[in-house]
N, CA, C and O atoms as CSV, one atom per row, in Angstrom:
chain,resi,resn,atom,element,x,y,z
A,1,MET,N,N,0.847,-1.178,0.000
A,1,MET,CA,C,0.000,0.000,0.000
A,1,MET,C,C,0.888,1.235,0.000
A,1,MET,O,O,1.929,1.256,0.657
A,2,SER,N,N,0.484,2.254,-0.728
A,2,SER,CA,C,1.263,3.492,-0.793
A,2,SER,C,C,1.179,4.226,0.539
A,2,SER,O,O,0.274,3.988,1.338
A,3,VAL,N,N,2.131,5.116,0.763
A,3,VAL,CA,C,2.121,5.891,2.001
A,3,VAL,C,C,0.861,6.745,2.085
A,3,VAL,O,O,0.306,6.936,3.168
A,4,MET,N,N,0.411,7.256,0.943
A,4,MET,CA,C,-0.817,8.061,0.958
A,4,MET,C,C,-2.004,7.200,1.381
A,4,MET,O,O,-2.846,7.632,2.168
A,5,GLY,N,N,-2.065,5.988,0.856
A,5,GLY,CA,C,-3.144,5.071,1.235
A,5,GLY,C,C,-3.075,4.708,2.710
A,5,GLY,O,O,-4.098,4.621,3.389
A,6,THR,N,N,-1.859,4.498,3.199
A,6,THR,CA,C,-1.665,4.167,4.611
A,6,THR,C,C,-2.135,5.311,5.498
A,6,THR,O,O,-2.841,5.094,6.483
A,7,ILE,N,N,-1.742,6.529,5.145
A,7,ILE,CA,C,-2.131,7.693,5.942
A,7,ILE,C,C,-3.635,7.920,5.864
A,7,ILE,O,O,-4.272,8.233,6.869
A,8,GLU,N,N,-4.200,7.762,4.678
A,8,GLU,CA,C,-5.650,7.954,4.538
A,8,GLU,C,C,-6.415,6.907,5.342
A,8,GLU,O,O,-7.441,7.215,5.948
A,9,ARG,N,N,-5.920,5.676,5.348
A,9,ARG,CA,C,-6.564,4.611,6.135
A,9,ARG,C,C,-6.443,4.916,7.633
A,9,ARG,O,O,-7.404,4.750,8.383
A,10,LEU,N,N,-5.277,5.355,8.056
A,10,LEU,CA,C,-5.058,5.719,9.452
A,10,LEU,C,C,-5.945,6.902,9.845
A,10,LEU,O,O,-6.507,6.931,10.940
A,11,HIS,N,N,-6.061,7.862,8.953
A,11,HIS,CA,C,-6.916,9.031,9.187
A,11,HIS,C,C,-8.373,8.599,9.345
A,11,HIS,O,O,-9.072,9.083,10.234
A,12,ALA,N,N,-8.827,7.697,8.491
A,12,ALA,CA,C,-10.209,7.200,8.578
A,12,ALA,C,C,-10.428,6.465,9.904
A,12,ALA,O,O,-11.477,6.609,10.531
A,13,ARG,N,N,-9.444,5.685,10.323
A,13,ARG,CA,C,-9.555,4.976,11.602
A,13,ARG,C,C,-9.601,5.960,12.763
A,13,ARG,O,O,-10.333,5.749,13.730
A,14,ALA,N,N,-8.825,7.030,12.672
A,14,ALA,CA,C,-8.831,8.051,13.728
A,14,ALA,C,C,-10.188,8.744,13.800
A,14,ALA,O,O,-10.699,9.005,14.889
A,15,GLN,N,N,-10.769,9.040,12.641
A,15,GLN,CA,C,-12.098,9.665,12.632
A,15,GLN,C,C,-13.133,8.734,13.257
A,15,GLN,O,O,-13.991,9.181,14.019
A,16,LYS,N,N,-13.056,7.451,12.940
A,16,LYS,CA,C,-13.983,6.474,13.515
A,16,LYS,C,C,-13.771,6.378,15.023
A,16,LYS,O,O,-14.737,6.282,15.780
A,17,ALA,N,N,-12.526,6.402,15.458
A,17,ALA,CA,C,-12.216,6.334,16.889
A,17,ALA,C,C,-12.727,7.564,17.625
A,17,ALA,O,O,-13.104,7.479,18.794
A,18,ARG,N,N,-12.739,8.692,16.955
A,18,ARG,CA,C,-13.259,9.918,17.558
A,18,ARG,C,C,-14.761,9.799,17.810
A,18,ARG,O,O,-15.274,10.261,18.830
A,19,ARG,N,N,-15.454,9.171,16.863
A,19,ARG,CA,C,-16.910,8.986,16.998
A,19,ARG,C,C,-17.248,7.899,18.009
A,19,ARG,O,O,-18.258,7.989,18.708
A,20,ASP,N,N,-16.406,6.874,18.087
A,20,ASP,CA,C,-16.660,5.738,18.972
A,20,ASP,C,C,-15.423,5.484,19.829
A,20,ASP,O,O,-14.466,4.866,19.363
A,21,PRO,N,N,-15.433,5.954,21.079
A,21,PRO,CA,C,-14.249,5.818,21.936
A,21,PRO,C,C,-13.780,4.377,22.156
A,21,PRO,O,O,-12.639,4.161,22.565
A,22,ALA,N,N,-14.627,3.404,21.897
A,22,ALA,CA,C,-14.220,2.005,22.075
A,22,ALA,C,C,-13.406,1.491,20.891
A,22,ALA,O,O,-12.804,0.420,20.972
A,23,THR,N,N,-13.382,2.236,19.802
A,23,THR,CA,C,-12.656,1.826,18.600
A,23,THR,C,C,-11.199,2.274,18.696
A,23,THR,O,O,-10.935,3.465,18.860
A,24,PRO,N,N,-10.253,1.349,18.598
A,24,PRO,CA,C,-8.843,1.743,18.668
A,24,PRO,C,C,-8.368,2.374,17.356
A,24,PRO,O,O,-8.852,2.029,16.278
A,25,VAL,N,N,-7.426,3.292,17.464
A,25,VAL,CA,C,-6.823,3.882,16.263
A,25,VAL,C,C,-5.868,2.866,15.651
A,25,VAL,O,O,-5.847,2.669,14.436
A,26,VAL,N,N,-5.087,2.234,16.496
A,26,VAL,CA,C,-4.213,1.134,16.078
A,26,VAL,C,C,-4.457,-0.016,17.042
A,26,VAL,O,O,-4.890,0.191,18.175
A,27,SER,N,N,-4.179,-1.224,16.585
A,27,SER,CA,C,-4.506,-2.383,17.414
A,27,SER,C,C,-3.382,-2.807,18.349
A,27,SER,O,O,-3.610,-3.558,19.298
A,28,SER,N,N,-2.169,-2.329,18.084
A,28,SER,CA,C,-1.049,-2.734,18.940
A,28,SER,C,C,0.103,-1.744,18.798
A,28,SER,O,O,0.139,-0.929,17.876
A,29,VAL,N,N,1.025,-1.838,19.721
A,29,VAL,CA,C,2.231,-1.010,19.659
A,29,VAL,C,C,3.029,-1.365,18.411
A,29,VAL,O,O,3.593,-0.493,17.749
A,30,GLU,N,N,3.067,-2.655,18.102
A,30,GLU,CA,C,3.815,-3.098,16.920
A,30,GLU,C,C,3.230,-2.481,15.651
A,30,GLU,O,O,3.968,-2.037,14.773
A,31,GLU,N,N,1.902,-2.456,15.561
A,31,GLU,CA,C,1.272,-1.848,14.386
A,31,GLU,C,C,1.591,-0.360,14.321
A,31,GLU,O,O,1.869,0.165,13.242
A,32,ALA,N,N,1.554,0.320,15.449
A,32,ALA,CA,C,1.861,1.753,15.476
A,32,ALA,C,C,3.290,2.011,15.008
A,32,ALA,O,O,3.541,2.940,14.240
A,33,ARG,N,N,4.217,1.189,15.470
A,33,ARG,CA,C,5.619,1.356,15.057
A,33,ARG,C,C,5.793,1.089,13.567
A,33,ARG,O,O,6.506,1.819,12.880
A,34,ALA,N,N,5.143,0.045,13.073
A,34,ALA,CA,C,5.245,-0.283,11.645
A,34,ALA,C,C,4.659,0.844,10.799
A,34,ALA,O,O,5.231,1.221,9.777
A,35,LEU,N,N,3.523,1.378,11.226
A,35,LEU,CA,C,2.918,2.499,10.495
A,35,LEU,C,C,3.838,3.713,10.515
A,35,LEU,O,O,4.014,4.373,9.490
A,36,ALA,N,N,4.421,4.011,11.662
A,36,ALA,CA,C,5.317,5.165,11.773
A,36,ALA,C,C,6.520,5.018,10.848
A,36,ALA,O,O,6.913,5.971,10.175
A,37,ARG,N,N,7.104,3.815,10.816
A,37,ARG,CA,C,8.246,3.576,9.917
A,37,ARG,C,C,7.843,3.749,8.464
A,37,ARG,O,O,8.524,4.422,7.690
A,38,SER,N,N,6.735,3.135,8.108
A,38,SER,CA,C,6.251,3.182,6.729
A,38,SER,C,C,5.966,4.618,6.295
A,38,SER,O,O,6.323,5.029,5.191
A,39,ILE,N,N,5.328,5.360,7.169
A,39,ILE,CA,C,4.986,6.748,6.841
A,39,ILE,C,C,6.243,7.598,6.732
A,39,ILE,O,O,6.379,8.385,5.795
A,40,ALA,N,N,7.157,7.449,7.673
A,40,ALA,CA,C,8.395,8.233,7.640
A,40,ALA,C,C,9.180,7.971,6.363
A,40,ALA,O,O,9.711,8.897,5.750
A,41,GLU,N,N,9.249,6.705,5.968
A,41,GLU,CA,C,9.981,6.363,4.747
A,41,GLU,C,C,9.254,6.869,3.506
A,41,GLU,O,O,9.892,7.310,2.550
A,42,GLY,N,N,7.935,6.807,3.516
A,42,GLY,CA,C,7.165,7.165,2.330
A,42,GLY,C,C,6.972,8.648,2.108
A,42,GLY,O,O,6.819,9.080,0.966
A,43,LEU,N,N,6.975,9.445,3.172
A,43,LEU,CA,C,6.740,10.884,3.015
A,43,LEU,C,C,7.802,11.549,2.144
A,43,LEU,O,O,7.499,12.481,1.399
A,44,SER,N,N,9.016,11.086,2.233
A,44,SER,CA,C,10.094,11.713,1.461
A,44,SER,C,C,9.897,11.552,-0.043
A,44,SER,O,O,10.433,12.338,-0.824
A,45,ALA,N,N,9.140,10.549,-0.452
A,45,ALA,CA,C,8.927,10.311,-1.881
A,45,ALA,C,C,7.777,11.137,-2.456
A,45,ALA,O,O,7.576,11.150,-3.671
A,46,LEU,N,N,7.028,11.819,-1.608
A,46,LEU,CA,C,5.862,12.576,-2.081
A,46,LEU,C,C,6.255,13.977,-2.518
A,46,LEU,O,O,7.297,14.502,-2.126
A,47,SER,N,N,5.395,14.568,-3.340
A,47,SER,CA,C,5.593,15.974,-3.716
A,47,SER,C,C,5.272,16.844,-2.501
A,47,SER,O,O,4.680,16.374,-1.529
A,48,ASP,N,N,5.665,18.100,-2.567
A,48,ASP,CA,C,5.409,19.007,-1.446
A,48,ASP,C,C,3.920,19.118,-1.135
A,48,ASP,O,O,3.526,19.109,0.031
A,49,ASP,N,N,3.088,19.222,-2.180
A,49,ASP,CA,C,1.639,19.336,-1.969
A,49,ASP,C,C,1.073,18.067,-1.331
A,49,ASP,O,O,0.264,18.136,-0.406
A,50,GLN,N,N,1.504,16.913,-1.831
A,50,GLN,CA,C,1.029,15.645,-1.267
A,50,GLN,C,C,1.484,15.496,0.185
A,50,GLN,O,O,0.724,15.059,1.050
A,51,ARG,N,N,2.728,15.865,0.427
A,51,ARG,CA,C,3.276,15.767,1.781
A,51,ARG,C,C,2.494,16.661,2.743
A,51,ARG,O,O,2.198,16.254,3.867
A,52,LEU,N,N,2.163,17.863,2.312
A,52,LEU,CA,C,1.398,18.796,3.141
A,52,LEU,C,C,0.021,18.225,3.478
A,52,LEU,O,O,-0.431,18.303,4.621
A,53,LEU,N,N,-0.635,17.654,2.472
A,53,LEU,CA,C,-1.944,17.044,2.690
A,53,LEU,C,C,-1.840,15.878,3.678
A,53,LEU,O,O,-2.662,15.753,4.586
A,54,MET,N,N,-0.842,15.042,3.497
A,54,MET,CA,C,-0.677,13.884,4.374
A,54,MET,C,C,-0.317,14.311,5.798
A,54,MET,O,O,-0.782,13.706,6.765
A,55,LEU,N,N,0.503,15.342,5.927
A,55,LEU,CA,C,0.850,15.843,7.256
A,55,LEU,C,C,-0.372,16.431,7.955
A,55,LEU,O,O,-0.508,16.326,9.174
A,56,SER,N,N,-1.255,17.045,7.184
A,56,SER,CA,C,-2.508,17.554,7.745
A,56,SER,C,C,-3.346,16.401,8.291
A,56,SER,O,O,-3.896,16.487,9.389
A,57,ASN,N,N,-3.439,15.321,7.515
A,57,ASN,CA,C,-4.169,14.135,7.981
A,57,ASN,C,C,-3.519,13.547,9.234
A,57,ASN,O,O,-4.208,13.138,10.168
A,58,LEU,N,N,-2.195,13.511,9.241
A,58,LEU,CA,C,-1.488,12.984,10.410
A,58,LEU,C,C,-1.702,13.865,11.639
A,58,LEU,O,O,-1.744,13.375,12.767
A,59,HIS,N,N,-1.837,15.166,11.407
A,59,HIS,CA,C,-2.114,16.074,12.524
A,59,HIS,C,C,-3.463,15.732,13.163
A,59,HIS,O,O,-3.603,15.768,14.386
A,60,GLU,N,N,-4.442,15.403,12.339
A,60,GLU,CA,C,-5.754,15.009,12.862
A,60,GLU,C,C,-5.655,13.691,13.629
A,60,GLU,O,O,-6.312,13.514,14.655
A,61,VAL,N,N,-4.840,12.776,13.134
A,61,VAL,CA,C,-4.619,11.507,13.844
A,61,VAL,C,C,-3.980,11.796,15.203
A,61,VAL,O,O,-4.388,11.233,16.219
A,62,GLN,N,N,-2.989,12.665,15.214
A,62,GLN,CA,C,-2.321,13.028,16.462
A,62,GLN,C,C,-3.312,13.650,17.445
A,62,GLN,O,O,-3.288,13.322,18.632
A,63,ALA,N,N,-4.175,14.533,16.974
A,63,ALA,CA,C,-5.172,15.160,17.852
A,63,ALA,C,C,-6.105,14.108,18.448
A,63,ALA,O,O,-6.458,14.175,19.626
A,64,THR,N,N,-6.495,13.148,17.634
A,64,THR,CA,C,-7.357,12.067,18.128
A,64,THR,C,C,-6.642,11.261,19.202
A,64,THR,O,O,-7.226,10.941,20.238
A,65,LEU,N,N,-5.384,10.937,18.957
A,65,LEU,CA,C,-4.612,10.169,19.941
A,65,LEU,C,C,-4.421,10.955,21.239
A,65,LEU,O,O,-4.476,10.381,22.327
A,66,GLU,N,N,-4.199,12.255,21.127
A,66,GLU,CA,C,-4.051,13.083,22.324
A,66,GLU,C,C,-5.354,13.123,23.120
A,66,GLU,O,O,-5.335,13.044,24.348
A,67,ASP,N,N,-6.487,13.246,22.420
A,67,ASP,CA,C,-7.793,13.215,23.093
A,67,ASP,C,C,-7.997,11.884,23.800
A,67,ASP,O,O,-8.466,11.835,24.937
A,68,ARG,N,N,-7.640,10.807,23.110
A,68,ARG,CA,C,-7.797,9.469,23.692
A,68,ARG,C,C,-6.931,9.329,24.945
A,68,ARG,O,O,-7.380,8.782,25.952
A,69,MET,N,N,-5.701,9.820,24.885
A,69,MET,CA,C,-4.810,9.742,26.048
A,69,MET,C,C,-5.373,10.543,27.221
A,69,MET,O,O,-5.334,10.082,28.362
A,70,ALA,N,N,-5.892,11.730,26.950
A,70,ALA,CA,C,-6.473,12.549,28.016
A,70,ALA,C,C,-7.662,11.835,28.645
A,70,ALA,O,O,-7.830,11.847,29.864
A,71,SER,N,N,-8.475,11.221,27.816
A,71,SER,CA,C,-9.632,10.481,28.310
A,71,SER,C,C,-9.195,9.301,29.179
A,71,SER,O,O,-9.774,9.059,30.238
A,72,LEU,N,N,-8.185,8.577,28.734
A,72,LEU,CA,C,-7.672,7.442,29.508
A,72,LEU,C,C,-7.068,7.898,30.837
A,72,LEU,O,O,-7.242,7.238,31.861
A,73,GLU,N,N,-6.362,9.023,30.816
A,73,GLU,CA,C,-5.778,9.547,32.054
A,73,GLU,C,C,-6.870,9.919,33.050
A,73,GLU,O,O,-6.736,9.657,34.246
A,74,THR,N,N,-7.954,10.531,32.561
A,74,THR,CA,C,-9.083,10.884,33.422
A,74,THR,C,C,-9.722,9.633,34.003
A,74,THR,O,O,-10.021,9.574,35.196
A,75,GLU,N,N,-9.928,8.640,33.159
A,75,GLU,CA,C,-10.524,7.380,33.609
A,75,GLU,C,C,-9.631,6.693,34.646
A,75,GLU,O,O,-10.122,6.168,35.645
A,76,MET,N,N,-8.335,6.699,34.405
A,76,MET,CA,C,-7.401,6.077,35.349
A,76,MET,C,C,-7.415,6.814,36.689
A,76,MET,O,O,-7.339,6.179,37.742
A,77,ALA,N,N,-7.510,8.138,36.661
A,77,ALA,CA,C,-7.558,8.913,37.905
A,77,ALA,C,C,-8.815,8.557,38.697
A,77,ALA,O,O,-8.756,8.411,39.917
A,78,ARG,N,N,-9.950,8.417,38.011
A,78,ARG,CA,C,-11.195,8.020,38.687
A,78,ARG,C,C,-11.049,6.631,39.308
A,78,ARG,O,O,-11.476,6.397,40.438
A,79,GLU,N,N,-10.445,5.720,38.560
A,79,GLU,CA,C,-10.266,4.356,39.070
A,79,GLU,C,C,-9.317,4.329,40.262
A,79,GLU,O,O,-9.518,3.551,41.195
A,80,ARG,N,N,-8.274,5.180,40.241
A,80,ARG,CA,C,-7.361,5.251,41.382
A,80,ARG,C,C,-8.110,5.696,42.639
A,80,ARG,O,O,-7.887,5.163,43.726
A,81,VAL,N,N,-8.999,6.676,42.480
A,81,VAL,CA,C,-9.792,7.156,43.615
A,81,VAL,C,C,-10.664,6.023,44.150
A,81,VAL,O,O,-10.766,5.837,45.363
A,82,ARG,N,N,-11.289,5.268,43.256
A,82,ARG,CA,C,-12.126,4.138,43.682
A,82,ARG,C,C,-11.297,3.080,44.413
A,82,ARG,O,O,-11.718,2.561,45.446
A,83,ILE,N,N,-10.136,2.769,43.879
A,83,ILE,CA,C,-9.264,1.764,44.507
A,83,ILE,C,C,-8.823,2.235,45.892
A,83,ILE,O,O,-8.792,1.447,46.838
A,84,GLN,N,N,-8.483,3.518,46.010
A,84,GLN,CA,C,-8.085,4.055,47.313
A,84,GLN,C,C,-9.240,3.959,48.309
A,84,GLN,O,O,-9.023,3.639,49.477
A,85,ALA,N,N,-10.464,4.233,47.855
A,85,ALA,CA,C,-11.632,4.130,48.739
A,85,ALA,C,C,-11.840,2.685,49.186
A,85,ALA,O,O,-12.132,2.430,50.354
A,86,VAL,N,N,-11.691,1.752,48.268
A,86,VAL,CA,C,-11.827,0.331,48.621
A,86,VAL,C,C,-10.746,-0.059,49.627
A,86,VAL,O,O,-11.028,-0.753,50.604
A,87,ASN,N,N,-9.531,0.378,49.395
A,87,ASN,CA,C,-8.432,0.063,50.321
A,87,ASN,C,C,-8.691,0.646,51.710
A,87,ASN,O,O,-8.427,-0.009,52.718
A,88,ARG,N,N,-9.209,1.882,51.764
A,88,ARG,CA,C,-9.536,2.472,53.068
A,88,ARG,C,C,-10.621,1.649,53.767
A,88,ARG,O,O,-10.559,1.419,54.974
A,89,GLY,N,N,-11.606,1.214,52.995
A,89,GLY,CA,C,-12.665,0.380,53.559
A,89,GLY,C,C,-12.124,-0.936,54.085
A,89,GLY,O,O,-12.506,-1.386,55.165
A,90,LEU,N,N,-11.237,-1.550,53.324
A,90,LEU,CA,C,-10.632,-2.813,53.768
A,90,LEU,C,C,-9.777,-2.609,55.014
A,90,LEU,O,O,-9.783,-3.440,55.922
A,91,ASP,N,N,-9.041,-1.496,55.053
A,91,ASP,CA,C,-8.233,-1.193,56.242
A,91,ASP,C,C,-9.125,-0.992,57.463
A,91,ASP,O,O,-8.815,-1.478,58.551
A,92,ALA,N,N,-10.228,-0.279,57.281
A,92,ALA,CA,C,-11.160,-0.050,58.392
A,92,ALA,C,C,-11.755,-1.371,58.866
A,92,ALA,O,O,-11.882,-1.610,60.067
A,93,GLN,N,N,-12.115,-2.221,57.917
A,93,GLN,CA,C,-12.685,-3.525,58.268
A,93,GLN,C,C,-11.663,-4.362,59.042
A,93,GLN,O,O,-12.003,-4.988,60.046
A,94,ALA,N,N,-10.427,-4.371,58.579
A,94,ALA,CA,C,-9.374,-5.134,59.257
A,94,ALA,C,C,-9.129,-4.576,60.658
A,94,ALA,O,O,-8.931,-5.336,61.606
A,95,SER,N,N,-9.142,-3.261,60.788
A,95,SER,CA,C,-8.942,-2.631,62.088
A,95,SER,C,C,-10.088,-2.983,63.034
A,95,SER,O,O,-9.860,-3.293,64.203
A,96,TYR,N,N,-11.301,-2.935,62.532
A,96,TYR,CA,C,-12.475,-3.288,63.339
A,96,TYR,C,C,-12.384,-4.744,63.785
A,96,TYR,O,O,-12.606,-5.066,64.953
A,97,ARG,N,N,-12.058,-5.607,62.848
A,97,ARG,CA,C,-11.949,-7.043,63.160
A,97,ARG,C,C,-10.872,-7.273,64.219
A,97,ARG,O,O,-11.064,-8.060,65.146
A,98,SER,N,N,-9.758,-6.596,64.079
A,98,SER,CA,C,-8.670,-6.729,65.047
A,98,SER,C,C,-9.132,-6.263,66.425
A,98,SER,O,O,-8.824,-6.895,67.435
A,99,GLY,N,N,-9.865,-5.165,66.460
A,99,GLY,CA,C,-10.390,-4.654,67.726
A,99,GLY,C,C,-11.364,-5.622,68.367
A,99,GLY,O,O,-11.317,-5.841,69.577
A,100,VAL,N,N,-12.243,-6.200,67.570
A,100,VAL,CA,C,-13.214,-7.174,68.078
A,100,VAL,C,C,-12.490,-8.392,68.636
A,100,VAL,O,O,-12.817,-8.860,69.726
A,101,LEU,N,N,-11.520,-8.906,67.907
A,101,LEU,CA,C,-10.768,-10.076,68.373
A,101,LEU,C,C,-10.004,-9.762,69.660
A,101,LEU,O,O,-9.943,-10.587,70.572
A,102,SER,N,N,-9.432,-8.578,69.722
A,102,SER,CA,C,-8.695,-8.167,70.912
A,102,SER,C,C,-9.631,-8.075,72.112
A,102,SER,O,O,-9.289,-8.535,73.202
A,103,LEU,N,N,-10.800,-7.491,71.921
A,103,LEU,CA,C,-11.786,-7.378,72.993
A,103,LEU,C,C,-12.257,-8.758,73.438
A,103,LEU,O,O,-12.395,-9.012,74.634
A,104,ARG,N,N,-12.499,-9.635,72.495
A,104,ARG,CA,C,-12.942,-10.990,72.817
A,104,ARG,C,C,-11.863,-11.727,73.627
A,104,ARG,O,O,-12.170,-12.402,74.609
A,105,ASP,N,N,-10.610,-11.591,73.209
A,105,ASP,CA,C,-9.515,-12.226,73.947
A,105,ASP,C,C,-9.415,-11.659,75.365
A,105,ASP,O,O,-9.189,-12.396,76.324
A,106,HIS,N,N,-9.584,-10.355,75.481
A,106,HIS,CA,C,-9.521,-9.701,76.789
A,106,HIS,C,C,-10.629,-10.232,77.697
A,106,HIS,O,O,-10.385,-10.508,78.872
A,107,ARG,N,N,-11.829,-10.376,77.171
A,107,ARG,CA,C,-12.957,-10.886,77.958
A,107,ARG,C,C,-12.719,-12.337,78.368
A,107,ARG,O,O,-13.058,-12.728,79.485
A,108,ARG,N,N,-12.150,-13.122,77.488
A,108,ARG,CA,C,-11.868,-14.525,77.817
A,108,ARG,C,C,-10.870,-14.621,78.965
A,108,ARG,O,O,-11.006,-15.463,79.853
A,109,ARG,N,N,-9.878,-13.759,78.935
A,109,ARG,CA,C,-8.866,-13.775,79.994
A,109,ARG,C,C,-9.460,-13.354,81.337
A,109,ARG,O,O,-9.047,-13.841,82.390
A,110,LYS,N,N,-10.435,-12.445,81.287
A,110,LYS,CA,C,-11.087,-11.986,82.519
A,110,LYS,C,C,-11.910,-13.101,83.147
A,110,LYS,O,O,-11.977,-13.222,84.370
A,111,ASP,N,N,-12.533,-13.911,82.307
A,111,ASP,CA,C,-13.436,-14.961,82.808
A,111,ASP,C,C,-12.680,-16.094,83.337
A,111,ASP,O,O,-13.272,-17.068,83.800
């Protein structure tokens, strides 16, 4: 596939990912690296006008990826807060249980 076709396909995938956050722009790190290599090698063979058009498309892909990263960072921050709340709850439960066991042992010793 030509570099223009590769970039246009990547651009279309980025547009679809923008509409549907569950849709990945690329399926793996390996695919992203292969696309980056292919594009870098192919851009030099294009005319200035073609290169400008393709770079514009790549800019849109980059914007989509940046939006996706920001969204993931927000989601991860929310999940961290939830995990911390669960951990605090578990710590409180363990502390309560320890207190109950200690009190029970104390009462047994008294009797």
